[in-house]
N, C-alpha and C positions, 0 to 999 in steps of 0.2 A: 388554418393559415389565413393571414391577412392578404388582401388583394392589393399588390403593388404594381399591377400591370400598367405599363406605360411610364413608370417612375424610374428615376435614375438615382444612384447612390455612390458615394465615395467612402470607402472604409480604409483607414490608415492601419498599417501593420497587419495586413490581411493575408499574408502568405502562410501563417502558422497559428496554432493555438486558438485563442478566443477570436482573434480577428478573422481567421479562416472560417470558423463556424458562423460568425456573423455574416460574412460575405455569402456563404452558402445558403444560409437561411433567407436572406433578403432576395437572393436570386431565385430561390425556390418559390418565394411569394410573388415573383413576377418582375422584379426590378432588374434593370441593366446595372451591373455593379463594376465600379472601378476598383480593382484589387491593387492597393498600394503595397509596395515592398521596398526595403532599403538596399539589401545586397544579395539575398538568397534567391537568385533567379530560378533555380531548380524547384524550390518550394513554391514559388509563385506560379510556375508553369503547371505544377501538379495540382494546385488549387484551381486554376482555370480549367484544367482537364476534368476535374471532378465535378465542377459546376456545370460544364457543358454536357458531360455524360448524363447528368440528371435532368437535362433539358433547359438549363438556365443560360443566361447571357452574361458575359463578363469580359473585361479586358484588363491587362496589367499596366500599372504605372510605376515606374522606378524613380525614386528620389531618396537620397540619404538625408533624413531630417536632422536638424540641429547644426547644419553647416551652411556656409554662404551659398547662395543661389539655390537652396533646396526648394523654395517656393516656385521659382521659375521652372525648374525641372518638373515638379509635381503638376503644376497647372498647364504646362505645355502638353504633357502626356494626357491629362484629363480632357483638355480641349480637343485633342485628336480623337480620343475615344468617344466623346459625347457628340462630336460632329455637329455642333450648333444647337444641340438640345440643352435645356436648362438643367440644373441640379435640383433634386428634391430632398435628398437625405444625405447628411454628413455625419459620419461616425468617427470621432477622434478616439482611436483605440491604441495607436502605437505608443509604446513606453519602454523604458529601460530601467534596470535597477542594478545596484551593486550591494552585495551582502557585506562588503567591507566598509560601506559608508555609514558607520556608526558614529556616535558622538565623539568617541576617542580616536577613531581611525580615519574619519572622512577627510578627504583632501579638497582643495579648491577645484581641482580638476573633476573630481567626483561630482561636486556640487554643480559646476558649470555644465557638464555633460548632461546630467539628469534634468536640470531645469531647461536646457535647450531643447531636449526632445519631449519631455513630459508636460512642459508649461508653455514655453515660447512657441513651439511648433503649433499646438492647438489654437493658441491665440491668433497667430498670423495666418494660419490656414483658414480659420473661420473668417477672419477679416477679408481675406482674398476671395473666399467662397460666397460670402453674403450677396454680392451683386449677381451671382449666378443662380442663387436659390430662389425658387418661386415663392410668392406669398403663400402661407399655409404649409411651408416646408418643415422639415424635422432636423434637429441637431441633437445628437446623443453623444455624451462624453463618458468614457469608461474610466472610472476611478478605482477605488480599492477600499476594502474594509479597514486598512491601516489608518484611515482618517478618524476612526473611533476606537480601534484596538491598538494599544501600545505595542510598538515593535522596535527592535534594536536598529533597524535600517532607517534611521531618522531622516536622511536626505530624501529617500524615496517617499516616505510618509509626508514630508513637507510639500513635495511636488503635487501629490494627490489632493492634499488639503487645498492648495491653490486652485486646482482644477475644479473642485466643488464650488468654491467662491466664484470662479469664472462662470460656471453654469448658471448660478442664480442671477448674477448681474446681467448676463446675456439674455436670459429669459425675460427679464424686465424690459430691456431695451428693444427686443425684437417682437414683443407682444403686439404692437400696432400693426405689424405685417402678418400676424397670425402664425408666425414661426414658433413652434414649441422647442424648448431646450430642456433636456432632462439628463440626469446622470444615472448610470448603472454602476453599482458598487459590488464587484464580486467578492465572495469570501475566499476560502482556501480552495483553489481550483487547480486541477491537473494541467499544467502548462510547462513550457520550457523553463520558466522562472522557478517552477516548483518540482524539479525532477526528483527531489527527495521523496515525493509521494509514491512514486513507482519503484524507487530504489530501496526504500526502507519500509518494510511491511509494518513494523512496530510503530513507526511515526504515523503512517496512514491510519492505523488502528486508533491511535490516540486522538487524531483529528476526528474520526468517526464518533468517539466517545463524547466530544464536546459539541457535537452538532446534532440538533434535534432530530433531523431526518436520517442520521446514522451513517453518513458517508461524506467524503469530500466532493467538491463540485467538478463537473465536466464542462468543457467549453460550450457545448450545446445548451447547457442550462443558462448560461449567460446570453447566448445568442437569441434564445427565445424571448428573454426580457427585452432585449434591444428591438426585436421585431415588433413587440407590442408598442413601444414608444414610436416606432416608425410608421405604425398603421393608423388608420382613421379612428380606431377605437380609443386612441390616446389623444384625441383632438382637444380635450378639455383638461389636459394634464401638462403643466409646465413649471419649471423651476424646482423640480422635485428630485430627490435622490432615493433610488430604490436599492435596498440591500438584498442582493441575490446570493444568499449564503447558507440556505438549508436550515436556518435557525441556529447560527453559530453563537455560542456563549449566551443562550437564553437563560441559563440558570445551572444549578448543580446537575451533573449527569444523572439520568434516570436509568436504573438497571433494567435491562430488557430480559 
């Protein structure tokens, strides 16, 4: 584990799935973690309880991203929890998707909602957070393998492509402060977005067949990669995208 003792972190969309695992991992490494959530207070409380049960420190911050005044609510809660301390690590993880937002069925509302949460929110959260982040801090954006793997959900893919570009440009602009900016790009991972992995054994088997390591991902697999970028071990890595996917589509399946 990396040593994040004395550090602080904000993880958006941290009450469930990948975000929850990221928050738990950073807390286990010693950071005080702000667990952001949008509406599921019960899930956020459960996440906090789990972190504290394991000896970590965390507090919840509620803000519905993509709506007016979302930043004010987010940063008011963050300020209360940090109590004057600076921010060291920002993880832009929160995202939404719509399986109906394909090229033939996407609506303007689908587009506006997805870009508001997946692109606008990370941009302006980061803008607002930068004055709070100490020199040498860390920013990690959670993207998706759909930026290189074609998918019918075109609107979601477009938002994640925008996030990748955002990361590279931000890494360049913040280099003078020693702030690293990197992207973690999950492959097919068992989350609320991908409930079909647990509901359809045959679908999960097919995913395993096209993945070199023979299984789909778990949120903890992604959290461990984020923890690397948050640690001092990643001090000389910035502007990069790490595909965390178990070797998805490396080539024709190999019979085991």
